[in-house]
N, C-alpha and C positions, 0 to 999 in steps of 0.2 A: 953475461952473468949479472950485471948490473940490472939490466931489464928484469930477470927473473926475481931479483931480490925486491925491485920496486912493486912487482905485481904480488909478491907475498905480504909486503908491507901494506899494500892496499887491501888485501884480503882480510889480514888482521884488524886494519881500522875499521872495516865495514862490520866485521863481526862484533867488535867492540861496541861500536855506535848502536847496533841493533840491540845487543844485550842491555846497554844504557836505556835505551828507548823502552824495552820491555819492563825493565825495573821501574822506570818512571810512571808507565802506565799502571802498574801493579799497585804503586804507592799513591796514585792520584787521588786526592779528596774528592768526593762526589761533588758535582757542579752545585747542587742544592746549598752545600755548607758555604758557598761564597755568598749566598743571599740570606740565609737564615742561620740561627745559631745550632750547631752540632756539638755532640761531646768530643772533647779533644783526644787524640790518640797518637801513639807513635808506631810506625811499622818496624818490627824487629826481624822480620824474616819474610821472604817471599820466594815463591817457586811456581812451577807450572800448575796452574789450577788453584792456588790458594795464597793468602798472605797472614802472617801472624801479627796482630796488633796488641800494644798495651795500653789500656784505658785506666785513668786514675780518678778516683772519687766521683764518678758520674751519679747523678740523681735522677730518678724516674717517678712518674705517678702512674699507677697501674689500676686495671680493673680487676674485679674478682674473676676466678676461672670462669670462662664461657664454654658450655657444652654444646657442640655442634658436630654435624658430619662435614661441614665445609670450612676451610680455611678462610675463604673469600668472605662468606656471610658472618662468621664470627669476628673477623677482622673489622667488617664494617659496623657491626653492632658496638664493638668496642671504641672503634674510632669516634662514632656518634657520641658516646658517654664522655669521652675525653675532649671532645671539641666543645661540647657544652660546658664542660669544666673551665676551659681556658677563656670561653666567652663570658664567664662570670657566675656560673652555677656551681659556686663554693662557699664557704663559710665567710670569706672575706668580701664576696661580690666583686672579686678582683679580676680584671681582664689580663690575660697572661699571653705573651707573644708565642706564635706558633714556632716549633722547632722540628728538626729531623735527626734521625729517622724515626718513623713509627715502627716499634717493634711488636712482634707477636711471637711469644713463647709457644711452642708446639709441643704438646704430649699426645703422639699419636695412639689411635685406639687399636684394639687387637684385631679388628676385621674391618671390612670395608663398608659395612652397613652400621657400625657402632660409632657413636659420638665420640670426638676426640675432645680434648680440652686445651683451651687457649686462654693466653692472658695477654692483653694489649697494653702497651706503655706509650707515654709521651716523655721525651727529655725535658726536665725542669730547667728553664733558663737560670744562668749563674745569679742574676739579680734577685730571683726568687727563692734560691736554695737555702738562705738562712732561716726562712719562715715560709715554707710552701703552703698554701691554703689547704685546709683539710675539706673533704667533701664526702658525702654519704656514698657508700659502695666503692669508694676507691682508696688506695692507700699508697703512700710514699715509700720507696725503697732506695737505698744508697749503696753504691758499690764502693765500700771502704778500702782504702788502698789499692794497689795495682790489681786489675781484672784482665786477663789474657782472652782473646778471641781468635780462632781459626776462622778465616773469612773466605767465601767464595762469591764473586760479584756476577750477575746476570741481568739481563734487560727486559724491556716489555712490561706488559700488565701481567701480574701474577696470577695464575689460575691454580685451581686446586691440585691438578696433576704436576704442577711444576715443583712444588715444595719438598715432596718426598725424593723426586729425580735429582733436584739440585743438591740436597743433603747427602744423598748417596754419592754423588760425584766429589762433593767435597771430602767425605769420609774416605773415598777410594784414593784421592789425590794425597791424603796424609800418611797412608799406610807406607811403611818403610822409612819414614822421616823420624827424627829425634822427638817431634811432636806428638806422635800416634799414641803413645802410651799416656802421657798426660791428658790428652783430649778424651781418650776413652774412660780414664778414671773419672774426670770431671763429669761426664754423662752418668756414670754409675753413681757418683756422689750426689747427684741431684736429678732423680729419676723422673721427677714432675716435668722436667723440661728436657727433651731429646735434643732439640735445636731451636734456633730463634730465626725468624725472618725479618729482616729490616728493609723498609721501604722509604725513599726519600722524597719521592714526588707527589704533587697534588694529583687528585683523580682527573683534572682536567688539563695535564700535561700529556700530550699523546706521542711525543717523541723525546729522545734522549733520556729514557727513564732509567733509573739505577735501583736495583735490588741486590740484597745480599743474603746468604745463609751464614749464620754465626753459629759456632760451637764454642762455648765459654770453658774456661779451665783455669787451674791454678798454675801460673807459669814457673813457680819454684819447683815443681814436679818434673819439669822438663829438663832440669840440670842446672847446674851453677853457673852455666856461661851464657845464660839469658841476659841481654843487655840491651 
């Protein structure tokens, strides 16, 4: 009898340890953010295939919409504009530290041979947020107050075929959860952005790459128990 009880306790311990490990992996900060500045966030929920984050007062410098049939090409175009900006091509001739992630807001086209619309953004470091340098063709936007994101993480170099597939997987993982309605409403309220791709690594990093799909929404609409 004691042996059977010990076995049951061991099974429960292993299950609890595995669950804790899965939660830790889901909430792990991307390794890049240990080296360079990233926007701070809090994980408020996590489940199979997604986590829910709360961001506060993040600031971004963004391109104008880029029309292209390729996510990869559009992101490269926007990245080069923004990289020149942080290298000093701005009104203050000021060099700005590189940050992560590089965001690409995606507004998909109606067909495979039509151009989609993309907006690429860099996070503005905290020390520059009081007076971010203006620049022609770029604009600064601030997430005032809390902004919530449903997030799915995936690896490798992002290809054009990946973004729609990963967004669909995130959407499917949210269905039937208390977050689904708020995320769907957030996408209806901002029809210009269906989802956002976050990339954390330099193009010269070939292993351990971290990418994410974000769907932004108003956490208050998910219920009063968001904490």
